[in-house]
PDB file of the backbone (N, CA, C, O) and the ligand in Angstrom, with CONECT records:
HET     ZN  A 101       1
ATOM      1  N   UNK A   1       0.850  -1.190  -0.053  1.00  0.00           N
ATOM      2  CA  UNK A   1       0.033   0.044   0.004  1.00  0.00           C
ATOM      3  C   UNK A   1       0.889   1.220  -0.019  1.00  0.00           C
ATOM      4  O   UNK A   1       1.906   1.268   0.672  1.00  0.00           O
ATOM      5  N   UNK A   2       0.501   2.233  -0.832  1.00  0.00           N
ATOM      6  CA  UNK A   2       1.234   3.427  -0.872  1.00  0.00           C
ATOM      7  C   UNK A   2       0.408   4.580  -0.457  1.00  0.00           C
ATOM      8  O   UNK A   2      -0.726   4.730  -0.910  1.00  0.00           O
ATOM      9  N   UNK A   3       0.931   5.390   0.381  1.00  0.00           N
ATOM     10  CA  UNK A   3       0.253   6.511   0.860  1.00  0.00           C
ATOM     11  C   UNK A   3       0.894   7.759   0.161  1.00  0.00           C
ATOM     12  O   UNK A   3       2.114   7.922   0.142  1.00  0.00           O
ATOM     13  N   UNK A   4       0.063   8.574  -0.375  1.00  0.00           N
ATOM     14  CA  UNK A   4       0.492   9.690  -1.156  1.00  0.00           C
ATOM     15  C   UNK A   4      -0.066  11.050  -0.582  1.00  0.00           C
ATOM     16  O   UNK A   4      -1.274  11.273  -0.497  1.00  0.00           O
ATOM     17  N   UNK A   5       0.869  11.899  -0.213  1.00  0.00           N
ATOM     18  CA  UNK A   5       0.418  13.200   0.353  1.00  0.00           C
ATOM     19  C   UNK A   5       0.624  14.155  -0.836  1.00  0.00           C
ATOM     20  O   UNK A   5       1.611  14.150  -1.571  1.00  0.00           O
ATOM     21  N   UNK A   6      -0.470  14.999  -0.931  1.00  0.00           N
ATOM     22  CA  UNK A   6      -0.440  15.995  -2.041  1.00  0.00           C
ATOM     23  C   UNK A   6      -0.765  17.427  -1.399  1.00  0.00           C
ATOM     24  O   UNK A   6      -1.700  17.669  -0.636  1.00  0.00           O
ATOM     25  N   UNK A   7       0.173  18.297  -1.856  1.00  0.00           N
ATOM     26  CA  UNK A   7      -0.066  19.662  -1.473  1.00  0.00           C
ATOM     27  C   UNK A   7      -1.142  20.212  -2.358  1.00  0.00           C
ATOM     28  O   UNK A   7      -1.439  19.635  -3.404  1.00  0.00           O
ATOM     29  N   UNK A   8      -1.782  21.407  -1.934  1.00  0.00           N
ATOM     30  CA  UNK A   8      -2.832  21.903  -2.698  1.00  0.00           C
ATOM     31  C   UNK A   8      -2.366  22.239  -4.196  1.00  0.00           C
ATOM     32  O   UNK A   8      -1.359  22.924  -4.367  1.00  0.00           O
ATOM     33  N   UNK A   9      -3.062  21.780  -5.209  1.00  0.00           N
ATOM     34  CA  UNK A   9      -2.686  22.027  -6.572  1.00  0.00           C
ATOM     35  C   UNK A   9      -1.676  20.957  -7.100  1.00  0.00           C
ATOM     36  O   UNK A   9      -1.362  20.979  -8.290  1.00  0.00           O
ATOM     37  N   UNK A  10      -1.184  20.063  -6.289  1.00  0.00           N
ATOM     38  CA  UNK A  10      -0.220  19.095  -6.701  1.00  0.00           C
ATOM     39  C   UNK A  10      -0.830  17.994  -7.517  1.00  0.00           C
ATOM     40  O   UNK A  10      -1.946  17.570  -7.220  1.00  0.00           O
ATOM     41  N   UNK A  11      -0.156  17.511  -8.528  1.00  0.00           N
ATOM     42  CA  UNK A  11      -0.539  16.398  -9.411  1.00  0.00           C
ATOM     43  C   UNK A  11       0.449  15.321  -9.263  1.00  0.00           C
ATOM     44  O   UNK A  11       1.650  15.589  -9.223  1.00  0.00           O
ATOM     45  N   UNK A  12       0.022  14.151  -9.181  1.00  0.00           N
ATOM     46  CA  UNK A  12       0.866  12.971  -9.096  1.00  0.00           C
ATOM     47  C   UNK A  12       0.395  11.886 -10.003  1.00  0.00           C
ATOM     48  O   UNK A  12      -0.637  11.252  -9.784  1.00  0.00           O
ATOM     49  N   UNK A  13       1.205  11.680 -11.063  1.00  0.00           N
ATOM     50  CA  UNK A  13       0.868  10.603 -12.007  1.00  0.00           C
ATOM     51  C   UNK A  13       1.726   9.436 -11.886  1.00  0.00           C
ATOM     52  O   UNK A  13       2.940   9.573 -11.736  1.00  0.00           O
ATOM     53  N   UNK A  14       1.130   8.218 -11.946  1.00  0.00           N
ATOM     54  CA  UNK A  14       1.863   7.003 -11.651  1.00  0.00           C
ATOM     55  C   UNK A  14       1.103   5.801 -12.115  1.00  0.00           C
ATOM     56  O   UNK A  14      -0.035   5.927 -12.566  1.00  0.00           O
ATOM     57  N   UNK A  15       1.728   4.573 -12.012  1.00  0.00           N
ATOM     58  CA  UNK A  15       0.991   3.465 -12.305  1.00  0.00           C
ATOM     59  C   UNK A  15       1.596   2.335 -11.400  1.00  0.00           C
ATOM     60  O   UNK A  15       2.655   2.479 -10.788  1.00  0.00           O
ATOM     61  N   UNK A  16       0.790   1.139 -11.370  1.00  0.00           N
ATOM     62  CA  UNK A  16       1.192   0.102 -10.504  1.00  0.00           C
ATOM     63  C   UNK A  16       1.304  -1.183 -11.355  1.00  0.00           C
ATOM     64  O   UNK A  16       0.574  -1.356 -12.331  1.00  0.00           O
ATOM     65  N   UNK A  17       2.201  -2.046 -10.977  1.00  0.00           N
ATOM     66  CA  UNK A  17       2.312  -3.396 -11.669  1.00  0.00           C
ATOM     67  C   UNK A  17       1.131  -4.348 -11.420  1.00  0.00           C
ATOM     68  O   UNK A  17       0.938  -5.311 -12.162  1.00  0.00           O
ATOM     69  N   UNK A  18       0.373  -4.079 -10.408  1.00  0.00           N
ATOM     70  CA  UNK A  18      -0.809  -4.930 -10.157  1.00  0.00           C
ATOM     71  C   UNK A  18      -2.074  -4.056 -10.102  1.00  0.00           C
ATOM     72  O   UNK A  18      -1.978  -2.842  -9.924  1.00  0.00           O
ATOM     73  N   UNK A  19      -3.260  -4.674 -10.253  1.00  0.00           N
ATOM     74  CA  UNK A  19      -4.478  -3.989 -10.085  1.00  0.00           C
ATOM     75  C   UNK A  19      -4.446  -3.305  -8.671  1.00  0.00           C
ATOM     76  O   UNK A  19      -3.841  -3.825  -7.734  1.00  0.00           O
ATOM     77  N   UNK A  20      -5.089  -2.177  -8.565  1.00  0.00           N
ATOM     78  CA  UNK A  20      -5.078  -1.496  -7.277  1.00  0.00           C
ATOM     79  C   UNK A  20      -6.368  -0.710  -7.117  1.00  0.00           C
ATOM     80  O   UNK A  20      -7.143  -0.559  -8.062  1.00  0.00           O
ATOM     81  N   UNK A  21      -6.583  -0.218  -5.918  1.00  0.00           N
ATOM     82  CA  UNK A  21      -7.696   0.668  -5.576  1.00  0.00           C
ATOM     83  C   UNK A  21      -7.119   1.919  -5.107  1.00  0.00           C
ATOM     84  O   UNK A  21      -6.219   1.914  -4.268  1.00  0.00           O
ATOM     85  N   UNK A  22      -7.614   3.042  -5.631  1.00  0.00           N
ATOM     86  CA  UNK A  22      -7.232   4.381  -5.222  1.00  0.00           C
ATOM     87  C   UNK A  22      -8.294   4.787  -4.181  1.00  0.00           C
ATOM     88  O   UNK A  22      -9.482   4.832  -4.498  1.00  0.00           O
ATOM     89  N   UNK A  23      -7.853   5.092  -2.901  1.00  0.00           N
ATOM     90  CA  UNK A  23      -8.750   5.364  -1.889  1.00  0.00           C
ATOM     91  C   UNK A  23      -8.450   6.715  -1.380  1.00  0.00           C
ATOM     92  O   UNK A  23      -7.279   7.034  -1.172  1.00  0.00           O
ATOM     93  N   UNK A  24      -9.442   7.545  -1.161  1.00  0.00           N
ATOM     94  CA  UNK A  24      -9.313   8.833  -0.646  1.00  0.00           C
ATOM     95  C   UNK A  24      -9.236   8.690   0.943  1.00  0.00           C
ATOM     96  O   UNK A  24     -10.074   8.056   1.584  1.00  0.00           O
ATOM     97  N   UNK A  25      -8.222   9.296   1.470  1.00  0.00           N
ATOM     98  CA  UNK A  25      -8.124   9.308   3.001  1.00  0.00           C
ATOM     99  C   UNK A  25      -8.603  10.579   3.591  1.00  0.00           C
ATOM    100  O   UNK A  25      -9.379  10.620   4.546  1.00  0.00           O
ATOM    101  N   UNK A  26      -8.087  11.670   2.955  1.00  0.00           N
ATOM    102  CA  UNK A  26      -8.555  12.966   3.415  1.00  0.00           C
ATOM    103  C   UNK A  26      -8.311  14.006   2.310  1.00  0.00           C
ATOM    104  O   UNK A  26      -7.404  13.865   1.490  1.00  0.00           O
ATOM    105  N   UNK A  27      -9.159  15.068   2.315  1.00  0.00           N
ATOM    106  CA  UNK A  27      -8.931  16.104   1.244  1.00  0.00           C
ATOM    107  C   UNK A  27      -9.928  16.000   0.132  1.00  0.00           C
ATOM    108  O   UNK A  27     -10.867  15.204   0.146  1.00  0.00           O
ATOM    109  N   UNK A  28      -9.674  16.843  -0.828  1.00  0.00           N
ATOM    110  CA  UNK A  28     -10.558  16.894  -1.996  1.00  0.00           C
ATOM    111  C   UNK A  28      -9.711  16.549  -3.231  1.00  0.00           C
ATOM    112  O   UNK A  28      -8.896  17.384  -3.624  1.00  0.00           O
ATOM    113  N   UNK A  29      -9.835  15.491  -3.808  1.00  0.00           N
ATOM    114  CA  UNK A  29      -8.966  14.908  -4.848  1.00  0.00           C
ATOM    115  C   UNK A  29      -9.730  14.518  -6.103  1.00  0.00           C
ATOM    116  O   UNK A  29     -10.803  13.918  -6.046  1.00  0.00           O
ATOM    117  N   UNK A  30      -9.155  14.872  -7.213  1.00  0.00           N
ATOM    118  CA  UNK A  30      -9.586  14.408  -8.536  1.00  0.00           C
ATOM    119  C   UNK A  30      -8.668  13.367  -9.077  1.00  0.00           C
ATOM    120  O   UNK A  30      -7.444  13.465  -8.998  1.00  0.00           O
ATOM    121  N   UNK A  31      -9.327  12.312  -9.658  1.00  0.00           N
ATOM    122  CA  UNK A  31      -8.480  11.372 -10.259  1.00  0.00           C
ATOM    123  C   UNK A  31      -8.713  11.282 -11.776  1.00  0.00           C
ATOM    124  O   UNK A  31      -9.840  11.434 -12.245  1.00  0.00           O
ATOM    125  N   UNK A  32      -7.648  11.037 -12.526  1.00  0.00           N
ATOM    126  CA  UNK A  32      -7.763  10.917 -13.993  1.00  0.00           C
ATOM    127  C   UNK A  32      -7.294   9.604 -14.391  1.00  0.00           C
ATOM    128  O   UNK A  32      -6.132   9.277 -14.148  1.00  0.00           O
ATOM    129  N   UNK A  33      -8.190   8.738 -15.048  1.00  0.00           N
ATOM    130  CA  UNK A  33      -7.901   7.454 -15.458  1.00  0.00           C
ATOM    131  C   UNK A  33      -8.433   7.150 -16.809  1.00  0.00           C
ATOM    132  O   UNK A  33      -9.638   7.292 -17.017  1.00  0.00           O
ATOM    133  N   UNK A  34      -7.595   6.724 -17.787  1.00  0.00           N
ATOM    134  CA  UNK A  34      -7.991   6.536 -19.170  1.00  0.00           C
ATOM    135  C   UNK A  34      -8.871   7.583 -19.648  1.00  0.00           C
ATOM    136  O   UNK A  34      -9.896   7.321 -20.278  1.00  0.00           O
ATOM    137  N   UNK A  35      -8.486   8.813 -19.353  1.00  0.00           N
ATOM    138  CA  UNK A  35      -9.132  10.031 -20.047  1.00  0.00           C
ATOM    139  C   UNK A  35     -10.381  10.446 -19.252  1.00  0.00           C
ATOM    140  O   UNK A  35     -11.012  11.452 -19.578  1.00  0.00           O
ATOM    141  N   UNK A  36     -10.719   9.727 -18.277  1.00  0.00           N
ATOM    142  CA  UNK A  36     -11.908  10.088 -17.427  1.00  0.00           C
ATOM    143  C   UNK A  36     -11.514  10.774 -16.160  1.00  0.00           C
ATOM    144  O   UNK A  36     -10.560  10.335 -15.517  1.00  0.00           O
ATOM    145  N   UNK A  37     -12.192  11.836 -15.749  1.00  0.00           N
ATOM    146  CA  UNK A  37     -11.779  12.492 -14.566  1.00  0.00           C
ATOM    147  C   UNK A  37     -12.937  12.272 -13.590  1.00  0.00           C
ATOM    148  O   UNK A  37     -14.091  12.511 -13.946  1.00  0.00           O
ATOM    149  N   UNK A  38     -12.635  11.799 -12.313  1.00  0.00           N
ATOM    150  CA  UNK A  38     -13.573  11.595 -11.377  1.00  0.00           C
ATOM    151  C   UNK A  38     -13.226  12.141 -10.147  1.00  0.00           C
ATOM    152  O   UNK A  38     -12.030  12.210  -9.866  1.00  0.00           O
ATOM    153  N   UNK A  39     -14.167  12.590  -9.270  1.00  0.00           N
ATOM    154  CA  UNK A  39     -13.886  13.145  -7.990  1.00  0.00           C
ATOM    155  C   UNK A  39     -13.917  12.028  -6.946  1.00  0.00           C
ATOM    156  O   UNK A  39     -14.961  11.407  -6.745  1.00  0.00           O
ATOM    157  N   UNK A  40     -12.790  11.763  -6.277  1.00  0.00           N
ATOM    158  CA  UNK A  40     -12.741  10.794  -5.321  1.00  0.00           C
ATOM    159  C   UNK A  40     -13.681  11.069  -4.160  1.00  0.00           C
ATOM    160  O   UNK A  40     -13.778  12.210  -3.709  1.00  0.00           O
ATOM    161  N   UNK A  41     -14.389  10.031  -3.657  1.00  0.00           N
ATOM    162  CA  UNK A  41     -15.272  10.271  -2.553  1.00  0.00           C
ATOM    163  C   UNK A  41     -14.840   9.322  -1.474  1.00  0.00           C
ATOM    164  O   UNK A  41     -14.270   8.282  -1.804  1.00  0.00           O
ATOM    165  N   UNK A  42     -15.074   9.607  -0.157  1.00  0.00           N
ATOM    166  CA  UNK A  42     -14.775   8.771   0.947  1.00  0.00           C
ATOM    167  C   UNK A  42     -15.589   7.532   0.808  1.00  0.00           C
ATOM    168  O   UNK A  42     -16.783   7.585   0.513  1.00  0.00           O
ATOM    169  N   UNK A  43     -14.919   6.359   1.030  1.00  0.00           N
ATOM    170  CA  UNK A  43     -15.638   5.135   1.009  1.00  0.00           C
ATOM    171  C   UNK A  43     -16.017   4.666  -0.376  1.00  0.00           C
ATOM    172  O   UNK A  43     -16.724   3.667  -0.501  1.00  0.00           O
ATOM    173  N   UNK A  44     -15.590   5.327  -1.394  1.00  0.00           N
ATOM    174  CA  UNK A  44     -15.841   4.844  -2.795  1.00  0.00           C
ATOM    175  C   UNK A  44     -14.496   4.665  -3.572  1.00  0.00           C
ATOM    176  O   UNK A  44     -14.204   5.511  -4.417  1.00  0.00           O
ATOM    177  N   UNK A  45     -13.688   3.640  -3.340  1.00  0.00           N
ATOM    178  CA  UNK A  45     -12.444   3.467  -3.906  1.00  0.00           C
ATOM    179  C   UNK A  45     -12.608   3.332  -5.441  1.00  0.00           C
ATOM    180  O   UNK A  45     -13.605   2.801  -5.929  1.00  0.00           O
ATOM    181  N   UNK A  46     -11.614   3.822  -6.166  1.00  0.00           N
ATOM    182  CA  UNK A  46     -11.532   3.889  -7.610  1.00  0.00           C
ATOM    183  C   UNK A  46     -10.659   2.677  -8.045  1.00  0.00           C
ATOM    184  O   UNK A  46      -9.470   2.658  -7.724  1.00  0.00           O
ATOM    185  N   UNK A  47     -11.263   1.570  -8.832  1.00  0.00           N
ATOM    186  CA  UNK A  47     -10.423   0.545  -9.200  1.00  0.00           C
ATOM    187  C   UNK A  47      -9.561   0.954 -10.379  1.00  0.00           C
ATOM    188  O   UNK A  47     -10.030   1.625 -11.298  1.00  0.00           O
ATOM    189  N   UNK A  48      -8.293   0.546 -10.350  1.00  0.00           N
ATOM    190  CA  UNK A  48      -7.330   0.945 -11.289  1.00  0.00           C
ATOM    191  C   UNK A  48      -6.747  -0.474 -11.827  1.00  0.00           C
ATOM    192  O   UNK A  48      -6.266  -1.273 -11.023  1.00  0.00           O
ATOM    193  N   UNK A  49      -6.806  -0.753 -13.196  1.00  0.00           N
ATOM    194  CA  UNK A  49      -6.164  -1.953 -13.709  1.00  0.00           C
ATOM    195  C   UNK A  49      -4.695  -1.925 -13.650  1.00  0.00           C
ATOM    196  O   UNK A  49      -4.121  -0.844 -13.521  1.00  0.00           O
ATOM    197  N   UNK A  50      -4.023  -3.063 -13.736  1.00  0.00           N
ATOM    198  CA  UNK A  50      -2.649  -3.088 -13.639  1.00  0.00           C
ATOM    199  C   UNK A  50      -1.929  -2.327 -14.786  1.00  0.00           C
ATOM    200  O   UNK A  50      -2.392  -2.386 -15.925  1.00  0.00           O
ATOM    201  N   UNK A  51      -0.840  -1.633 -14.518  1.00  0.00           N
ATOM    202  CA  UNK A  51      -0.083  -0.881 -15.499  1.00  0.00           C
ATOM    203  C   UNK A  51      -0.869   0.123 -16.188  1.00  0.00           C
ATOM    204  O   UNK A  51      -0.596   0.389 -17.358  1.00  0.00           O
ATOM    205  N   UNK A  52      -1.775   0.683 -15.611  1.00  0.00           N
ATOM    206  CA  UNK A  52      -2.620   1.715 -16.138  1.00  0.00           C
ATOM    207  C   UNK A  52      -2.307   3.105 -15.524  1.00  0.00           C
ATOM    208  O   UNK A  52      -2.695   3.369 -14.386  1.00  0.00           O
ATOM    209  N   UNK A  53      -1.625   3.972 -16.251  1.00  0.00           N
ATOM    210  CA  UNK A  53      -1.200   5.230 -15.568  1.00  0.00           C
ATOM    211  C   UNK A  53      -2.504   5.991 -15.107  1.00  0.00           C
ATOM    212  O   UNK A  53      -3.500   6.002 -15.830  1.00  0.00           O
ATOM    213  N   UNK A  54      -2.473   6.575 -13.979  1.00  0.00           N
ATOM    214  CA  UNK A  54      -3.463   7.416 -13.376  1.00  0.00           C
ATOM    215  C   UNK A  54      -2.893   8.632 -12.695  1.00  0.00           C
ATOM    216  O   UNK A  54      -1.808   8.558 -12.120  1.00  0.00           O
ATOM    217  N   UNK A  55      -3.564   9.712 -12.738  1.00  0.00           N
ATOM    218  CA  UNK A  55      -3.050  10.859 -12.036  1.00  0.00           C
ATOM    219  C   UNK A  55      -4.088  11.302 -11.002  1.00  0.00           C
ATOM    220  O   UNK A  55      -5.297  11.205 -11.213  1.00  0.00           O
ATOM    221  N   UNK A  56      -3.564  11.789  -9.882  1.00  0.00           N
ATOM    222  CA  UNK A  56      -4.475  12.301  -8.848  1.00  0.00           C
ATOM    223  C   UNK A  56      -4.071  13.738  -8.576  1.00  0.00           C
ATOM    224  O   UNK A  56      -2.873  14.009  -8.502  1.00  0.00           O
ATOM    225  N   UNK A  57      -4.995  14.675  -8.423  1.00  0.00           N
ATOM    226  CA  UNK A  57      -4.853  15.999  -8.262  1.00  0.00           C
ATOM    227  C   UNK A  57      -5.539  16.591  -7.115  1.00  0.00           C
ATOM    228  O   UNK A  57      -6.757  16.467  -6.983  1.00  0.00           O
ATOM    229  N   UNK A  58      -4.799  17.240  -6.265  1.00  0.00           N
ATOM    230  CA  UNK A  58      -5.455  17.865  -5.037  1.00  0.00           C
ATOM    231  C   UNK A  58      -6.063  19.145  -5.472  1.00  0.00           C
ATOM    232  O   UNK A  58      -5.364  20.115  -5.765  1.00  0.00           O
ATOM    233  N   UNK A  59      -7.441  19.161  -5.521  1.00  0.00           N
ATOM    234  CA  UNK A  59      -8.141  20.391  -5.919  1.00  0.00           C
ATOM    235  C   UNK A  59      -8.688  21.170  -4.738  1.00  0.00           C
ATOM    236  O   UNK A  59      -9.396  22.167  -4.881  1.00  0.00           O
ATOM    237  N   UNK A  60      -8.326  20.671  -3.569  1.00  0.00           N
ATOM    238  CA  UNK A  60      -8.697  21.497  -2.286  1.00  0.00           C
ATOM    239  C   UNK A  60      -7.693  22.424  -1.820  1.00  0.00           C
ATOM    240  O   UNK A  60      -6.641  22.572  -2.441  1.00  0.00           O
ATOM    241  N   UNK A  61      -7.958  23.048  -0.772  1.00  0.00           N
ATOM    242  CA  UNK A  61      -7.106  24.002  -0.108  1.00  0.00           C
ATOM    243  C   UNK A  61      -6.221  23.508   0.932  1.00  0.00           C
ATOM    244  O   UNK A  61      -5.364  24.228   1.445  1.00  0.00           O
ATOM    245  N   UNK A  62      -6.428  22.193   1.278  1.00  0.00           N
ATOM    246  CA  UNK A  62      -5.709  21.556   2.325  1.00  0.00           C
ATOM    247  C   UNK A  62      -4.836  20.510   1.809  1.00  0.00           C
ATOM    248  O   UNK A  62      -4.999  20.106   0.657  1.00  0.00           O
ATOM    249  N   UNK A  63      -3.910  20.029   2.570  1.00  0.00           N
ATOM    250  CA  UNK A  63      -3.106  18.869   2.175  1.00  0.00           C
ATOM    251  C   UNK A  63      -4.064  17.660   2.076  1.00  0.00           C
ATOM    252  O   UNK A  63      -4.958  17.485   2.903  1.00  0.00           O
ATOM    253  N   UNK A  64      -3.852  16.873   1.080  1.00  0.00           N
ATOM    254  CA  UNK A  64      -4.738  15.708   0.791  1.00  0.00           C
ATOM    255  C   UNK A  64      -3.974  14.449   0.908  1.00  0.00           C
ATOM    256  O   UNK A  64      -2.768  14.449   0.659  1.00  0.00           O
ATOM    257  N   UNK A  65      -4.624  13.327   1.287  1.00  0.00           N
ATOM    258  CA  UNK A  65      -3.947  12.056   1.438  1.00  0.00           C
ATOM    259  C   UNK A  65      -4.744  10.984   0.622  1.00  0.00           C
ATOM    260  O   UNK A  65      -5.972  10.915   0.686  1.00  0.00           O
ATOM    261  N   UNK A  66      -4.021  10.197  -0.108  1.00  0.00           N
ATOM    262  CA  UNK A  66      -4.734   9.122  -0.924  1.00  0.00           C
ATOM    263  C   UNK A  66      -3.885   7.900  -0.736  1.00  0.00           C
ATOM    264  O   UNK A  66      -2.659   7.978  -0.655  1.00  0.00           O
ATOM    265  N   UNK A  67      -4.552   6.759  -0.668  1.00  0.00           N
ATOM    266  CA  UNK A  67      -3.757   5.519  -0.615  1.00  0.00           C
ATOM    267  C   UNK A  67      -4.067   4.643  -1.901  1.00  0.00           C
ATOM    268  O   UNK A  67      -5.228   4.530  -2.295  1.00  0.00           O
ATOM    269  N   UNK A  68      -3.094   4.078  -2.493  1.00  0.00           N
ATOM    270  CA  UNK A  68      -3.258   3.098  -3.580  1.00  0.00           C
ATOM    271  C   UNK A  68      -2.978   1.763  -2.928  1.00  0.00           C
ATOM    272  O   UNK A  68      -1.894   1.493  -2.412  1.00  0.00           O
ATOM    273  N   UNK A  69      -4.127   0.851  -2.985  1.00  0.00           N
ATOM    274  CA  UNK A  69      -4.033  -0.340  -2.278  1.00  0.00           C
ATOM    275  C   UNK A  69      -3.983  -1.426  -3.381  1.00  0.00           C
ATOM    276  O   UNK A  69      -4.882  -1.572  -4.209  1.00  0.00           O
ATOM    277  N   UNK A  70      -2.779  -2.226  -3.320  1.00  0.00           N
ATOM    278  CA  UNK A  70      -2.659  -3.301  -4.308  1.00  0.00           C
ATOM    279  C   UNK A  70      -3.522  -4.490  -3.942  1.00  0.00           C
ATOM    280  O   UNK A  70      -3.466  -4.973  -2.811  1.00  0.00           O
ATOM    281  N   UNK A  71      -4.312  -4.962  -4.873  1.00  0.00           N
ATOM    282  CA  UNK A  71      -5.190  -6.097  -4.539  1.00  0.00           C
ATOM    283  C   UNK A  71      -4.378  -7.306  -4.304  1.00  0.00           C
ATOM    284  O   UNK A  71      -4.790  -8.094  -3.452  1.00  0.00           O
ATOM    285  N   UNK A  72      -3.211  -7.584  -4.977  1.00  0.00           N
ATOM    286  CA  UNK A  72      -2.451  -8.694  -4.822  1.00  0.00           C
ATOM    287  C   UNK A  72      -1.908  -8.820  -3.377  1.00  0.00           C
ATOM    288  O   UNK A  72      -1.824  -9.928  -2.847  1.00  0.00           O
ATOM    289  N   UNK A  73      -1.527  -7.643  -2.720  1.00  0.00           N
ATOM    290  CA  UNK A  73      -0.922  -7.722  -1.362  1.00  0.00           C
ATOM    291  C   UNK A  73      -2.023  -7.725  -0.369  1.00  0.00           C
ATOM    292  O   UNK A  73      -1.860  -8.409   0.641  1.00  0.00           O
ATOM    293  N   UNK A  74      -3.030  -7.111  -0.505  1.00  0.00           N
ATOM    294  CA  UNK A  74      -3.993  -6.909   0.599  1.00  0.00           C
ATOM    295  C   UNK A  74      -5.338  -7.528   0.534  1.00  0.00           C
ATOM    296  O   UNK A  74      -5.994  -7.678   1.565  1.00  0.00           O
ATOM    297  N   UNK A  75      -5.799  -7.909  -0.671  1.00  0.00           N
ATOM    298  CA  UNK A  75      -7.041  -8.405  -0.845  1.00  0.00           C
ATOM    299  C   UNK A  75      -7.063  -9.832  -1.397  1.00  0.00           C
ATOM    300  O   UNK A  75      -8.013 -10.237  -2.067  1.00  0.00           O
ATOM    301  N   UNK A  76      -5.947 -10.623  -1.088  1.00  0.00           N
ATOM    302  CA  UNK A  76      -5.865 -11.923  -1.659  1.00  0.00           C
ATOM    303  C   UNK A  76      -6.847 -12.992  -1.094  1.00  0.00           C
ATOM    304  O   UNK A  76      -7.155 -14.007  -1.720  1.00  0.00           O
ATOM    305  N   UNK A  77      -7.323 -12.667   0.177  1.00  0.00           N
ATOM    306  CA  UNK A  77      -8.311 -13.583   0.724  1.00  0.00           C
ATOM    307  C   UNK A  77      -9.638 -13.086   0.500  1.00  0.00           C
ATOM    308  O   UNK A  77     -10.287 -12.719   1.480  1.00  0.00           O
ATOM    309  N   UNK A  78     -10.153 -13.019  -0.695  1.00  0.00           N
ATOM    310  CA  UNK A  78     -11.420 -12.470  -1.068  1.00  0.00           C
ATOM    311  C   UNK A  78     -12.589 -13.481  -0.731  1.00  0.00           C
ATOM    312  O   UNK A  78     -12.493 -14.682  -0.986  1.00  0.00           O
ATOM    313  N   UNK A  79     -13.604 -12.957  -0.191  1.00  0.00           N
ATOM    314  CA  UNK A  79     -14.787 -13.864  -0.016  1.00  0.00           C
ATOM    315  C   UNK A  79     -15.424 -14.103  -1.358  1.00  0.00           C
ATOM    316  O   UNK A  79     -15.398 -13.227  -2.223  1.00  0.00           O
ATOM    317  N   UNK A  80     -15.988 -15.256  -1.546  1.00  0.00           N
ATOM    318  CA  UNK A  80     -16.654 -15.566  -2.877  1.00  0.00           C
ATOM    319  C   UNK A  80     -17.823 -14.515  -3.129  1.00  0.00           C
ATOM    320  O   UNK A  80     -18.549 -14.078  -2.236  1.00  0.00           O
ATOM    321  N   UNK A  81     -17.892 -14.206  -4.352  1.00  0.00           N
ATOM    322  CA  UNK A  81     -18.986 -13.287  -4.686  1.00  0.00           C
ATOM    323  C   UNK A  81     -20.350 -13.941  -4.599  1.00  0.00           C
ATOM    324  O   UNK A  81     -21.364 -13.291  -4.852  1.00  0.00           O
TER     325      UNK A  81
HETATM  326 ZN    ZN A 101      -2.148   4.624  -7.797  1.00  0.00          ZN2+
END
């Protein structure tokens, strides 16, 4: 799991080798993934496919915090659907 701190106005573009979930921890953050811009909301993680670049932008006035959670590392004991 990677925790990313963003200053107001800061943009952070990256990708992961595994599928992941982008989770808003605090602040007001926009995420861009495959050309679509979404506002991250608390409790609504954004699924990101493996090796897919995505950028996150702090559009608020406070420092924001986002976690990218790798499914391989943290969600491997999934309950059956
Ligand atoms: Zn990420």
